[in-house]
N, CA, C, O and the ligand as a Tripos MOL2 file, in Angstrom:
@<TRIPOS>MOLECULE
protein
  257   255    65     0     0
PROTEIN
NO_CHARGES

@<TRIPOS>ATOM
      1 N          -3.9400   13.4150   24.5190 N.3       1 MET1
      2 CA         -2.5470   12.3610   24.1400 C.3       1 MET1
      3 C          -2.6110   11.9600   22.8270 C.2       1 MET1
      4 O          -3.6390   11.7790   22.1760 O.2       1 MET1
      5 N          -1.3390   11.8140   22.4180 N.am      2 LYS2
      6 CA         -1.0280   11.5340   21.0360 C.3       2 LYS2
      7 C          -1.0050    9.9100   20.9310 C.2       2 LYS2
      8 O          -0.4770    9.1710   21.7620 O.2       2 LYS2
      9 N          -1.6630    9.5070   19.7760 N.am      3 GLN3
     10 CA         -1.5440    7.9480   19.5490 C.3       3 GLN3
     11 C          -0.3720    7.7290   18.5020 C.2       3 GLN3
     12 O          -0.3550    8.2710   17.3970 O.2       3 GLN3
     13 N           0.6700    6.8120   19.0140 N.am      4 PRO4
     14 CA          1.5330    6.7330   17.9340 C.3       4 PRO4
     15 C           1.0760    5.7550   16.8120 C.2       4 PRO4
     16 O           0.4640    4.6910   16.9030 O.2       4 PRO4
     17 N           1.5380    6.4060   15.7570 N.am      5 LYS5
     18 CA          1.1550    5.7910   14.4270 C.3       5 LYS5
     19 C           2.1860    4.8160   13.7880 C.2       5 LYS5
     20 O           3.3870    4.8840   14.0500 O.2       5 LYS5
     21 N           1.6750    3.9490   12.9770 N.am      6 ALA6
     22 CA          2.6040    2.7880   12.3280 C.3       6 ALA6
     23 C           2.4350    3.2330   10.7260 C.2       6 ALA6
     24 O           1.3470    3.3940   10.1730 O.2       6 ALA6
     25 N           3.5100    3.3680   10.2120 N.am      7 CYS7
     26 CA          3.5430    3.3100    8.6770 C.3       7 CYS7
     27 C           3.0270    2.1850    8.0100 C.2       7 CYS7
     28 O           3.3500    1.0620    8.3990 O.2       7 CYS7
     29 N           2.2210    2.3500    6.9980 N.am      8 ARG8
     30 CA          1.5550    1.0380    6.2080 C.3       8 ARG8
     31 C           2.7910    0.4990    5.3100 C.2       8 ARG8
     32 O           2.8720   -0.7060    5.0740 O.2       8 ARG8
     33 N           3.6730    1.3370    4.8560 N.am      9 GLN9
     34 CA          4.5590    0.9670    3.9820 C.3       9 GLN9
     35 C           5.7410    0.0970    4.6500 C.2       9 GLN9
     36 O           6.0420   -1.0540    4.3360 O.2       9 GLN9
     37 N           6.2800    0.8110    5.5310 N.am     10 CYS10
     38 CA          7.5730    0.0980    6.3920 C.3      10 CYS10
     39 C           7.6280   -0.0970    7.7480 C.2      10 CYS10
     40 O           8.6270   -0.4930    8.3500 O.2      10 CYS10
     41 N           6.2070    0.2670    8.4020 N.am     11 ARG11
     42 CA          5.9060   -0.1980    9.6070 C.3      11 ARG11
     43 C           6.5630    0.5930   10.7090 C.2      11 ARG11
     44 O           6.5270    0.2060   11.8770 O.2      11 ARG11
     45 N           7.2170    1.8010   10.2980 N.am     12 LYS12
     46 CA          7.9890    2.6860   11.4170 C.3      12 LYS12
     47 C           6.9170    3.3140   12.2650 C.2      12 LYS12
     48 O           5.9990    3.8950   11.6870 O.2      12 LYS12
     49 N           6.9430    3.2540   13.6480 N.am     13 VAL13
     50 CA          6.2650    3.9310   14.5650 C.3      13 VAL13
     51 C           6.8250    5.3620   14.8260 C.2      13 VAL13
     52 O           7.9720    5.6360   15.1800 O.2      13 VAL13
     53 N           5.8760    6.1570   14.6010 N.am     14 PHE14
     54 CA          6.1190    7.5300   14.8210 C.3      14 PHE14
     55 C           4.9970    8.3910   15.4630 C.2      14 PHE14
     56 O           3.8280    8.0520   15.2810 O.2      14 PHE14
     57 N           5.3020    9.5240   16.2290 N.am     15 GLU15
     58 CA          4.1800   10.2500   16.7700 C.3      15 GLU15
     59 C           3.8340   11.6820   16.1340 C.2      15 GLU15
     60 O           2.7170   12.1300   15.8730 O.2      15 GLU15
     61 N           4.9300   12.2050   15.9780 N.am     16 GLU16
     62 CA          4.8710   13.5850   15.2160 C.3      16 GLU16
     63 C           4.6540   13.5670   13.7780 C.2      16 GLU16
     64 O           5.1670   12.7140   13.0540 O.2      16 GLU16
     65 N           3.8220   14.5930   13.3140 N.am     17 GLY17
     66 CA          3.7310   14.8500   11.7960 C.3      17 GLY17
     67 C           2.7050   13.6750   11.2420 C.2      17 GLY17
     68 O           2.2090   12.7400   11.8700 O.2      17 GLY17
     69 N           2.5590   14.0360    9.8680 N.am     18 ASP18
     70 CA          1.4730   13.1540    9.1540 C.3      18 ASP18
     71 C           2.2300   12.4380    8.1470 C.2      18 ASP18
     72 O           1.6440   11.9440    7.1830 O.2      18 ASP18
     73 N           3.6980   12.3240    8.3150 N.am     19 LYS19
     74 CA          4.4790   11.7040    7.1470 C.3      19 LYS19
     75 C           5.4810   10.8360    7.8210 C.2      19 LYS19
     76 O           6.1800   11.1630    8.7810 O.2      19 LYS19
     77 N           5.4660    9.5440    7.1250 N.am     20 CYS20
     78 CA          6.6240    8.6800    7.7640 C.3      20 CYS20
     79 C           7.9400    9.4270    7.7080 C.2      20 CYS20
     80 O           8.2220   10.0690    6.6960 O.2      20 CYS20
     81 N           8.8550    9.3700    8.8660 N.am     21 PRO21
     82 CA         10.0230   10.0890    8.8650 C.3      21 PRO21
     83 C          11.0520    9.0320    8.0100 C.2      21 PRO21
     84 O          12.1170    9.4130    7.5250 O.2      21 PRO21
     85 N          10.5970    7.7880    7.9250 N.am     22 VAL22
     86 CA         11.7260    7.1040    7.1000 C.3      22 VAL22
     87 C          11.5330    6.8350    5.3990 C.2      22 VAL22
     88 O          12.3960    6.8560    4.5220 O.2      22 VAL22
     89 N          10.1660    6.5950    5.3030 N.am     23 CYS23
     90 CA          9.9080    6.3280    3.6410 C.3      23 CYS23
     91 C           8.9970    7.3680    3.0330 C.2      23 CYS23
     92 O           8.5890    7.3370    1.8720 O.2      23 CYS23
     93 N           8.7040    8.3450    3.9820 N.am     24 GLY24
     94 CA          7.8670    9.4750    3.3040 C.3      24 GLY24
     95 C           6.3780    9.3770    3.0370 C.2      24 GLY24
     96 O           5.6970   10.3330    2.6670 O.2      24 GLY24
     97 N           5.8820    8.0380    3.2720 N.am     25 SER25
     98 CA          4.4330    7.7400    2.9680 C.3      25 SER25
     99 C           3.6360    8.2940    3.8800 C.2      25 SER25
    100 O           3.9770    8.4870    5.0470 O.2      25 SER25
    101 N           2.3170    8.6350    3.3070 N.am     26 THR26
    102 CA          1.2610    9.1200    4.2440 C.3      26 THR26
    103 C           0.1830    8.4300    4.8270 C.2      26 THR26
    104 O          -0.7230    8.8450    5.5490 O.2      26 THR26
    105 N           0.4760    7.1000    4.3140 N.am     27 THR27
    106 CA         -0.6040    6.0890    4.6440 C.3      27 THR27
    107 C           0.0070    5.5010    6.0300 C.2      27 THR27
    108 O           1.1460    5.0430    6.1220 O.2      27 THR27
    109 N          -0.7760    5.5720    6.9200 N.am     28 PHE28
    110 CA         -0.4500    4.9260    8.3040 C.3      28 PHE28
    111 C          -1.6580    4.5490    9.0430 C.2      28 PHE28
    112 O          -2.7640    5.0170    8.7690 O.2      28 PHE28
    113 N          -1.4450    3.7020    9.9820 N.am     29 THR29
    114 CA         -2.4730    3.3430   10.9680 C.3      29 THR29
    115 C          -2.1250    3.6190   12.5380 C.2      29 THR29
    116 O          -1.0000    3.7050   13.0290 O.2      29 THR29
    117 N          -3.3520    3.7310   13.1790 N.am     30 THR30
    118 CA         -3.1480    3.7720   14.8280 C.3      30 THR30
    119 C          -3.4460    2.4980   15.2360 C.2      30 THR30
    120 O          -3.2790    2.2850   16.4370 O.2      30 THR30
    121 N          -3.9090    1.4480   14.4480 N.am     31 PHE31
    122 CA         -4.1440    0.1700   15.0950 C.3      31 PHE31
    123 C          -3.0270   -0.6480   14.6460 C.2      31 PHE31
    124 O          -2.8830   -1.1290   13.5220 O.2      31 PHE31
    125 N          -2.2440   -0.7530   15.6600 N.am     32 TRP32
    126 CA         -1.1580   -1.8230   15.5100 C.3      32 TRP32
    127 C          -0.8670   -2.2610   16.7530 C.2      32 TRP32
    128 O          -1.2640   -1.6560   17.7490 O.2      32 TRP32
    129 N          -0.0100   -3.5610   16.8270 N.am     33 ARG33
    130 CA          0.3180   -4.2710   17.9040 C.3      33 ARG33
    131 C           1.7180   -4.7420   17.8370 C.2      33 ARG33
    132 O           2.2430   -5.2320   16.8370 O.2      33 ARG33
    133 N           2.3660   -4.5220   19.1660 N.am     34 GLY34
    134 CA          3.7820   -5.0070   19.2550 C.3      34 GLY34
    135 C           4.6980   -4.1520   18.5140 C.2      34 GLY34
    136 O           4.3320   -3.5550   17.5010 O.2      34 GLY34
    137 N           5.8690   -4.0730   18.9810 N.am     35 TYR35
    138 CA          6.8070   -3.3240   18.2160 C.3      35 TYR35
    139 C           8.4340   -4.0140   18.5750 C.2      35 TYR35
    140 O           8.7760   -4.7710   19.4850 O.2      35 TYR35
    141 N           9.0370   -3.5470   17.7230 N.am     36 VAL36
    142 CA         10.6210   -4.0670   17.8020 C.3      36 VAL36
    143 C          11.3380   -2.8800   17.6600 C.2      36 VAL36
    144 O          11.0080   -2.0110   16.8530 O.2      36 VAL36
    145 N          12.4180   -2.7890   18.4920 N.am     37 TYR37
    146 CA         13.4140   -1.6560   18.3050 C.3      37 TYR37
    147 C          14.5160   -2.2450   17.5760 C.2      37 TYR37
    148 O          15.1150   -3.2460   17.9700 O.2      37 TYR37
    149 N          14.7990   -1.5720   16.4290 N.am     38 ILE38
    150 CA         16.0010   -2.0730   15.5890 C.3      38 ILE38
    151 C          17.1780   -1.0280   15.7350 C.2      38 ILE38
    152 O          17.0500    0.1590   15.4340 O.2      38 ILE38
    153 N          18.2610   -1.5560   16.1950 N.am     39 PHE39
    154 CA         19.3840   -0.6980   16.3430 C.3      39 PHE39
    155 C          20.3060   -0.8090   15.3590 C.2      39 PHE39
    156 O          21.0230    0.1540   15.0870 O.2      39 PHE39
    157 N          20.4250   -2.1570   14.6060 N.am     40 LYS40
    158 CA         21.5430   -2.0720   13.8170 C.3      40 LYS40
    159 C          20.8770   -3.0400   12.7310 C.2      40 LYS40
    160 O          21.0440   -4.2600   12.7550 O.2      40 LYS40
    161 N          20.1250   -2.3900   11.8040 N.am     41 PRO41
    162 CA         19.3550   -3.1800   10.9250 C.3      41 PRO41
    163 C          20.3300   -4.1470    9.9590 C.2      41 PRO41
    164 O          19.9230   -5.1930    9.4530 O.2      41 PRO41
    165 N          21.4850   -3.6950    9.8150 N.am     42 GLU42
    166 CA         22.4430   -4.6340    8.8970 C.3      42 GLU42
    167 C          22.7230   -6.0170    9.6220 C.2      42 GLU42
    168 O          22.9940   -7.0570    9.0230 O.2      42 GLU42
    169 N          22.6120   -5.8670   11.1080 N.am     43 HIS43
    170 CA         23.1290   -7.0870   11.6560 C.3      43 HIS43
    171 C          21.7450   -7.7660   12.3800 C.2      43 HIS43
    172 O          21.9360   -8.5130   13.3400 O.2      43 HIS43
    173 N          20.5640   -7.5460   11.9920 N.am     44 SER44
    174 CA         19.3040   -8.2180   12.4850 C.3      44 SER44
    175 C          18.6580   -8.8870   11.5870 C.2      44 SER44
    176 O          18.3950   -8.4530   10.4660 O.2      44 SER44
    177 N          18.3170  -10.1350   12.0720 N.am     45 GLU45
    178 CA         17.4120  -10.9680   11.2350 C.3      45 GLU45
    179 C          16.1200  -10.4730   10.9280 C.2      45 GLU45
    180 O          15.5860  -10.4860    9.8190 O.2      45 GLU45
    181 N          15.6200   -9.9990   12.0760 N.am     46 ILE46
    182 CA         14.1400   -9.4880   11.7220 C.3      46 ILE46
    183 C          13.8820   -8.3940   10.8010 C.2      46 ILE46
    184 O          12.9380   -8.2660   10.0210 O.2      46 ILE46
    185 N          15.0390   -7.4940   11.0500 N.am     47 SER47
    186 CA         14.8570   -6.2310   10.0100 C.3      47 SER47
    187 C          15.1770   -6.6880    8.5240 C.2      47 SER47
    188 O          14.8970   -5.9500    7.5800 O.2      47 SER47
    189 N          15.8470   -8.0830    8.3250 N.am     48 LYS48
    190 CA         15.9940   -8.3400    7.0550 C.3      48 LYS48
    191 C          14.7630   -8.9590    6.5420 C.2      48 LYS48
    192 O          14.4470   -8.9040    5.3540 O.2      48 LYS48
    193 N          14.0910   -9.5310    7.4260 N.am     49 LYS49
    194 CA         12.7040  -10.2770    7.2320 C.3      49 LYS49
    195 C          11.8950   -9.1420    6.8260 C.2      49 LYS49
    196 O          11.2170   -9.2380    5.8030 O.2      49 LYS49
    197 N          11.8930   -7.9900    7.5750 N.am     50 MET50
    198 CA         10.7400   -6.8560    7.4930 C.3      50 MET50
    199 C          11.1360   -5.9850    6.3520 C.2      50 MET50
    200 O          10.2730   -5.3370    5.7580 O.2      50 MET50
    201 N          12.3840   -5.9320    6.0130 N.am     51 GLY51
    202 CA         12.8580   -5.1760    4.9150 C.3      51 GLY51
    203 C          13.2560   -3.5990    5.5010 C.2      51 GLY51
    204 O          13.1730   -2.5870    4.8050 O.2      51 GLY51
    205 N          13.6380   -3.6220    6.7270 N.am     52 ILE52
    206 CA         14.1590   -2.6270    7.4010 C.3      52 ILE52
    207 C          15.4570   -1.9830    7.2610 C.2      52 ILE52
    208 O          16.3970   -2.7490    7.4740 O.2      52 ILE52
    209 N          15.7480   -0.8670    6.9830 N.am     53 GLU53
    210 CA         16.9620   -0.2050    6.6490 C.3      53 GLU53
    211 C          17.5620    0.7990    7.5610 C.2      53 GLU53
    212 O          18.7530    1.0030    7.7980 O.2      53 GLU53
    213 N          16.4530    1.4160    8.0470 N.am     54 THR54
    214 CA         16.7990    2.4170    9.1430 C.3      54 THR54
    215 C          16.5620    2.2710   10.4700 C.2      54 THR54
    216 O          15.4250    1.9240   10.7890 O.2      54 THR54
    217 N          17.3750    2.4570   11.3220 N.am     55 PRO55
    218 CA         17.2420    2.0290   12.9230 C.3      55 PRO55
    219 C          15.7840    2.7780   13.4730 C.2      55 PRO55
    220 O          15.3130    3.7910   12.9560 O.2      55 PRO55
    221 N          15.2060    2.0660   14.6000 N.am     56 GLY56
    222 CA         14.3660    2.7470   15.1060 C.3      56 GLY56
    223 C          13.3010    1.7010   15.4220 C.2      56 GLY56
    224 O          13.5300    0.4970   15.3040 O.2      56 GLY56
    225 N          11.8650    2.3050   15.9160 N.am     57 LYS57
    226 CA         11.0450    1.3040   16.5570 C.3      57 LYS57
    227 C           9.8880    0.9920   15.2240 C.2      57 LYS57
    228 O           9.3260    1.8300   14.5190 O.2      57 LYS57
    229 N           9.7990   -0.1980   15.1900 N.am     58 TYR58
    230 CA          8.7220   -0.7960   14.1810 C.3      58 TYR58
    231 C           7.4140   -1.5710   14.6570 C.2      58 TYR58
    232 O           7.5540   -2.4890   15.4660 O.2      58 TYR58
    233 N           6.4740   -1.3220   14.3080 N.am     59 ALA59
    234 CA          5.2790   -2.1510   14.3800 C.3      59 ALA59
    235 C           5.3700   -3.5420   13.7960 C.2      59 ALA59
    236 O           5.7220   -3.7700   12.6390 O.2      59 ALA59
    237 N           4.9610   -4.6270   14.8570 N.am     60 LEU60
    238 CA          5.1740   -5.9620   14.3530 C.3      60 LEU60
    239 C           3.7510   -6.3870   13.6970 C.2      60 LEU60
    240 O           3.7760   -7.4340   13.0500 O.2      60 LEU60
    241 N           2.7730   -5.8450   13.7660 N.am     61 ARG61
    242 CA          1.3720   -6.1140   13.2370 C.3      61 ARG61
    243 C           0.4940   -4.8920   13.0250 C.2      61 ARG61
    244 O           0.1930   -4.1070   13.9240 O.2      61 ARG61
    245 N           0.1680   -4.8140   11.9440 N.am     62 LEU62
    246 CA         -0.8950   -3.8320   11.7690 C.3      62 LEU62
    247 C          -2.1680   -4.4010   11.5460 C.2      62 LEU62
    248 O          -2.3980   -5.2250   10.6600 O.2      62 LEU62
    249 N          -3.1080   -3.9020   12.4590 N.am     63 SER63
    250 CA         -4.3370   -4.5580   12.3230 C.3      63 SER63
    251 C          -5.3050   -4.1090   11.3020 C.2      63 SER63
    252 O          -6.1790   -4.8740   10.8940 O.2      63 SER63
    253 N          -5.1860   -2.9410   10.8890 N.am     64 ARG64
    254 CA         -6.3390   -2.3840    9.8790 C.3      64 ARG64
    255 C          -5.6100   -1.8420    8.6810 C.2      64 ARG64
    256 O          -6.2400   -1.3510    7.7440 O.2      64 ARG64
    257 ZN          7.2260    4.4440    6.2320 Zn       65 ZN65
@<TRIPOS>BOND
     1     1     2 1
     2     2     3 1
     3     3     4 2
     4     3     5 am
     5     5     6 1
     6     6     7 1
     7     7     8 2
     8     7     9 am
     9     9    10 1
    10    10    11 1
    11    11    12 2
    12    11    13 am
    13    13    14 1
    14    14    15 1
    15    15    16 2
    16    15    17 am
    17    17    18 1
    18    18    19 1
    19    19    20 2
    20    19    21 am
    21    21    22 1
    22    22    23 1
    23    23    24 2
    24    23    25 am
    25    25    26 1
    26    26    27 1
    27    27    28 2
    28    27    29 am
    29    29    30 1
    30    30    31 1
    31    31    32 2
    32    31    33 am
    33    33    34 1
    34    34    35 1
    35    35    36 2
    36    35    37 am
    37    37    38 1
    38    38    39 1
    39    39    40 2
    40    39    41 am
    41    41    42 1
    42    42    43 1
    43    43    44 2
    44    43    45 am
    45    45    46 1
    46    46    47 1
    47    47    48 2
    48    47    49 am
    49    49    50 1
    50    50    51 1
    51    51    52 2
    52    51    53 am
    53    53    54 1
    54    54    55 1
    55    55    56 2
    56    55    57 am
    57    57    58 1
    58    58    59 1
    59    59    60 2
    60    59    61 am
    61    61    62 1
    62    62    63 1
    63    63    64 2
    64    63    65 am
    65    65    66 1
    66    66    67 1
    67    67    68 2
    68    67    69 am
    69    69    70 1
    70    70    71 1
    71    71    72 2
    72    71    73 am
    73    73    74 1
    74    74    75 1
    75    75    76 2
    76    75    77 am
    77    77    78 1
    78    78    79 1
    79    79    80 2
    80    79    81 am
    81    81    82 1
    82    82    83 1
    83    83    84 2
    84    83    85 am
    85    85    86 1
    86    86    87 1
    87    87    88 2
    88    87    89 am
    89    89    90 1
    90    90    91 1
    91    91    92 2
    92    91    93 am
    93    93    94 1
    94    94    95 1
    95    95    96 2
    96    95    97 am
    97    97    98 1
    98    98    99 1
    99    99   100 2
   100    99   101 am
   101   101   102 1
   102   102   103 1
   103   103   104 2
   104   103   105 am
   105   105   106 1
   106   106   107 1
   107   107   108 2
   108   107   109 am
   109   109   110 1
   110   110   111 1
   111   111   112 2
   112   111   113 am
   113   113   114 1
   114   114   115 1
   115   115   116 2
   116   115   117 am
   117   117   118 1
   118   118   119 1
   119   119   120 2
   120   119   121 am
   121   121   122 1
   122   122   123 1
   123   123   124 2
   124   123   125 am
   125   125   126 1
   126   126   127 1
   127   127   128 2
   128   127   129 am
   129   129   130 1
   130   130   131 1
   131   131   132 2
   132   131   133 am
   133   133   134 1
   134   134   135 1
   135   135   136 2
   136   135   137 am
   137   137   138 1
   138   138   139 1
   139   139   140 2
   140   139   141 am
   141   141   142 1
   142   142   143 1
   143   143   144 2
   144   143   145 am
   145   145   146 1
   146   146   147 1
   147   147   148 2
   148   147   149 am
   149   149   150 1
   150   150   151 1
   151   151   152 2
   152   151   153 am
   153   153   154 1
   154   154   155 1
   155   155   156 2
   156   155   157 am
   157   157   158 1
   158   158   159 1
   159   159   160 2
   160   159   161 am
   161   161   162 1
   162   162   163 1
   163   163   164 2
   164   163   165 am
   165   165   166 1
   166   166   167 1
   167   167   168 2
   168   167   169 am
   169   169   170 1
   170   170   171 1
   171   171   172 2
   172   171   173 am
   173   173   174 1
   174   174   175 1
   175   175   176 2
   176   175   177 am
   177   177   178 1
   178   178   179 1
   179   179   180 2
   180   179   181 am
   181   181   182 1
   182   182   183 1
   183   183   184 2
   184   183   185 am
   185   185   186 1
   186   186   187 1
   187   187   188 2
   188   187   189 am
   189   189   190 1
   190   190   191 1
   191   191   192 2
   192   191   193 am
   193   193   194 1
   194   194   195 1
   195   195   196 2
   196   195   197 am
   197   197   198 1
   198   198   199 1
   199   199   200 2
   200   199   201 am
   201   201   202 1
   202   202   203 1
   203   203   204 2
   204   203   205 am
   205   205   206 1
   206   206   207 1
   207   207   208 2
   208   207   209 am
   209   209   210 1
   210   210   211 1
   211   211   212 2
   212   211   213 am
   213   213   214 1
   214   214   215 1
   215   215   216 2
   216   215   217 am
   217   217   218 1
   218   218   219 1
   219   219   220 2
   220   219   221 am
   221   221   222 1
   222   222   223 1
   223   223   224 2
   224   223   225 am
   225   225   226 1
   226   226   227 1
   227   227   228 2
   228   227   229 am
   229   229   230 1
   230   230   231 1
   231   231   232 2
   232   231   233 am
   233   233   234 1
   234   234   235 1
   235   235   236 2
   236   235   237 am
   237   237   238 1
   238   238   239 1
   239   239   240 2
   240   239   241 am
   241   241   242 1
   242   242   243 1
   243   243   244 2
   244   243   245 am
   245   245   246 1
   246   246   247 1
   247   247   248 2
   248   247   249 am
   249   249   250 1
   250   250   251 1
   251   251   252 2
   252   251   253 am
   253   253   254 1
   254   254   255 1
   255   255   256 2
@<TRIPOS>SUBSTRUCTURE
     1 MET1         2 RESIDUE 1 A MET
     2 LYS2         6 RESIDUE 1 A LYS
     3 GLN3        10 RESIDUE 1 A GLN
     4 PRO4        14 RESIDUE 1 A PRO
     5 LYS5        18 RESIDUE 1 A LYS
     6 ALA6        22 RESIDUE 1 A ALA
     7 CYS7        26 RESIDUE 1 A CYS
     8 ARG8        30 RESIDUE 1 A ARG
     9 GLN9        34 RESIDUE 1 A GLN
    10 CYS10       38 RESIDUE 1 A CYS
    11 ARG11       42 RESIDUE 1 A ARG
    12 LYS12       46 RESIDUE 1 A LYS
    13 VAL13       50 RESIDUE 1 A VAL
    14 PHE14       54 RESIDUE 1 A PHE
    15 GLU15       58 RESIDUE 1 A GLU
    16 GLU16       62 RESIDUE 1 A GLU
    17 GLY17       66 RESIDUE 1 A GLY
    18 ASP18       70 RESIDUE 1 A ASP
    19 LYS19       74 RESIDUE 1 A LYS
    20 CYS20       78 RESIDUE 1 A CYS
    21 PRO21       82 RESIDUE 1 A PRO
    22 VAL22       86 RESIDUE 1 A VAL
    23 CYS23       90 RESIDUE 1 A CYS
    24 GLY24       94 RESIDUE 1 A GLY
    25 SER25       98 RESIDUE 1 A SER
    26 THR26      102 RESIDUE 1 A THR
    27 THR27      106 RESIDUE 1 A THR
    28 PHE28      110 RESIDUE 1 A PHE
    29 THR29      114 RESIDUE 1 A THR
    30 THR30      118 RESIDUE 1 A THR
    31 PHE31      122 RESIDUE 1 A PHE
    32 TRP32      126 RESIDUE 1 A TRP
    33 ARG33      130 RESIDUE 1 A ARG
    34 GLY34      134 RESIDUE 1 A GLY
    35 TYR35      138 RESIDUE 1 A TYR
    36 VAL36      142 RESIDUE 1 A VAL
    37 TYR37      146 RESIDUE 1 A TYR
    38 ILE38      150 RESIDUE 1 A ILE
    39 PHE39      154 RESIDUE 1 A PHE
    40 LYS40      158 RESIDUE 1 A LYS
    41 PRO41      162 RESIDUE 1 A PRO
    42 GLU42      166 RESIDUE 1 A GLU
    43 HIS43      170 RESIDUE 1 A HIS
    44 SER44      174 RESIDUE 1 A SER
    45 GLU45      178 RESIDUE 1 A GLU
    46 ILE46      182 RESIDUE 1 A ILE
    47 SER47      186 RESIDUE 1 A SER
    48 LYS48      190 RESIDUE 1 A LYS
    49 LYS49      194 RESIDUE 1 A LYS
    50 MET50      198 RESIDUE 1 A MET
    51 GLY51      202 RESIDUE 1 A GLY
    52 ILE52      206 RESIDUE 1 A ILE
    53 GLU53      210 RESIDUE 1 A GLU
    54 THR54      214 RESIDUE 1 A THR
    55 PRO55      218 RESIDUE 1 A PRO
    56 GLY56      222 RESIDUE 1 A GLY
    57 LYS57      226 RESIDUE 1 A LYS
    58 TYR58      230 RESIDUE 1 A TYR
    59 ALA59      234 RESIDUE 1 A ALA
    60 LEU60      238 RESIDUE 1 A LEU
    61 ARG61      242 RESIDUE 1 A ARG
    62 LEU62      246 RESIDUE 1 A LEU
    63 SER63      250 RESIDUE 1 A SER
    64 ARG64      254 RESIDUE 1 A ARG
    65 ZN65       257 GROUP 0 **** ****
């Protein structure tokens, strides 16, 4: 079973590939907790706080 990964740069959660589909970073972790699903970043307070511009699933906390 594949462990979803979270990008260390933008916190995007993804399962396929070794590269973040949002920012292209190759540094990610499988140790993360909780997530938010951002539908409309431009209308979301959380996404503003987290600096998210692309809709999708994002990890709330990275533990390592
Ligand atoms: Zn990223």
